[in-house]
GUMIZA-373566 format. One record per residue (C-alpha): residue in one letter; x, y, z. Coordinates in steps of 0.25 Angstrom, whole numbers, plus 5000, padded with zeros to 4 digits. Layout:
N
aXYZ ...
***
This chain:
305
m501449904841 s501149964855 l501350094861 l502250074873 a502450174884 i503850184890 t504450244902 g505950254904 a506050254889 t507350344889 g508150254898 f508950144896 v507950024896 g506850114891 s507450174879 a507850024875 v506249994877 l505950114868 d506850064857 a506349924858 a504849974857 l505050064846 a505849954838 q504649864839 g503749974834 h503050014846 q502650154849 v503250204862 r502850324871 a503850354882 l504050434894 a505350524894 r505750634904 r506450714893 e506250744878 q506550624869 a506950624854 p505750584845 r505750434842 a504850364831 g503850284839 a504150344853 e503350454860 w504050524872 v503150564884 r503950674892 g503850644907 d504250544917 l503650454928 d503150564936 d502350624925 a500950564925 g500650634912 a501750584904 l501550444910 a500050454905 a500550504891 m501450394890 c500450294894 e499250334884 g498950234874 a500250144877 d500049994876 a501149964886 l502050034896 l503450004899 h503950064912 v505450064910 a505750204918 g506350174931 l507450234940 t508650134942 n509650224949 t509550344958 p510350404970 d509050424977 p508350284979 a507050354982 e506950394967 f506750244964 e505350244971 t504950364963 a505350324949 n505150174950 v503950154959 t503150284957 g503550294942 t503050164939 a501750184947 r501550324939 v501750234926 i500650134929 e499650244933 a499950304919 m499750174913 r498350154920 g497950294916 a498250254901 g497650124902 v499050064899 t499149914905 r500349854900 l501649894908 v503049834907 f503849884919 v505349874920 s505749844934 s507149784938 l507749654944 a508049754956 a506549744960 r506849594964 e507649644976 p506949774981 k507749784993 l509049804987 s508849944980 a507850054980 y507850034964 g507449884966 a506449924976 s505750024968 k505649924956 a505049824965 r504049924969 a503749974955 e503549824951 t502449814962 v501849944957 v501749874942 e501249744948 a500049814955 s499649904943 g498649814937 l499349834924 d499849734914 w501249734919 t502649664916 i503849694925 i505249684920 r506449674929 p507749694921 p509049654925 g510249744922 v509949804909 y511049844900 g511249894885 p511550014878 r511150144885 d511350084899 t512250154909 d512150064920 y512949944915 l513750044907 e514650064920 m514949904920 f515449924905 r516250044908 t517049974919 a517149844911 k517849924900 w519049944911 g518849794915 f518249824929 v516749794933 p516449814947 l515249714951 p514349704963 p514349584972 g514149454965 g512849424958 a512149404945 s511149494937 s510449484924 i510549584912 i509749614900 h509949714888 v509149834887 a508649794873 d508149664878 l507449724890 a506849824881 e506249724871 l505749644883 l504949764888 v504349794874 a503849654873 l503249654886 a502549784883 v501949744870 g501849594872 n500449524876 a501149404882 a500349364895 p501549314903 t502149454904 k500949514911 k501249544926 k502649474925 v503949524931 y505149484921 e506649484924 p507249484909 d508749464907 d509749434895 g509549284896 r510649244904 e510349144914 g510849174928 g511049324923 w512549384925 s513449374936 h514049514939 k515449454935 e514849394922 l514149534918 a515449604921 l516249514912 a515249514901 i515249674901 g516749664902 k516749584889 a515749684882 v516749794884 g517949714880 r518449684893 p518349534894 s518949534908 v518449634918 f518749644933 a517349624940 p517449634955 h516149614964 l516049734973 p515449724987 r514249794990 a515049894999 v515949934988 l514649954979 d514050044990 l515250124990 a515350134975 a513850184974 g514350294984 a515450334975 d514550334962 r513650424969 l514750524972 v515350514958 r514050514949 g513050564960 d511650544955 r512150474942 a512850364951 k512550224945 l512950144957 t512050184969 p511750124982 d510450074977 r511150004965 v512149944973 g510949874981 y510449794970 m511849784963 t512349694974 h511149594974 p511749464968 n510549424959 w509949514948 v509749404939 s508349394931 r507549274936 f507249174926 d505749164932 r505549304928 a506049284914 v505349344902 p504549234895 p505449204882 g504249214873 i504049364877 w505649404877 q506949354877 p508249434879 r509049444865 i510349504870 g511349424879 g512149484890 e513549474883 e513049524869 g512149634876 l513349684885 r514249684872 a513349774864 t513149864876 a514549884877 d514649914862 w513550014863 y514250084875 r515450094867 r514750154855 e514150254864 g515450294871 w514950244885 l516150144886 
***
């Protein structure tokens, strides 16, 4: 079994990675800003990506590092550079100091189109930092990640419950269940398969061509018990206005920011077949419809819907 260092282990994706690693019998050393409850097999290191001492302690003796931490949404786009680019550079510096060579870096499909958003631009720059690191790296660009504990897709589930799902202009995207993504990340961290070294992968749920926005809205509707939902495509101008309204209502907690509108309105966020993970290394287990139903059930049990 391996000792895996994980950043972002208290977040949505990172917590699933932590669960998967521990379930497979690995030891985990995870970075956390706040005190965490003790957990068998896990050692928490108090600190963040600005804390060189904490990063060094996290990396000491690790067999691999999974860099999951990242900023995905903020009212101040300048913060993406600090969190996603500078933070990644600091992680790499700590790995070098500790002699850790294996890095699995979680990027985003948004990195394919860096001109559309400050978030995507920061992830593209972070990928460049990883590629120039000299480490044994693999970059994963997840599509839309959903599942238990997710708060982004939750808004679509909530509106679908009332029979209405507003959509961006026509297009398509891929999705992946968080448990499948976590299994992939752990597999890459502990595996010795040569094809994964210095590769960029774009995993998904196995649905060829992804999901059109309308198809995804209808599938979420079915998951919440509304087989028919009204799902209009909204023009960019309306989404810009909605982002402004969200900022007025929720302030810094706004989900729809101008930066998010930038990449939401792009028509193609489908994972590319030529960047698929080799089947011998990993394959998705949870289909979209099955995963969306299970996610809706989890939201109900937790009182989120």
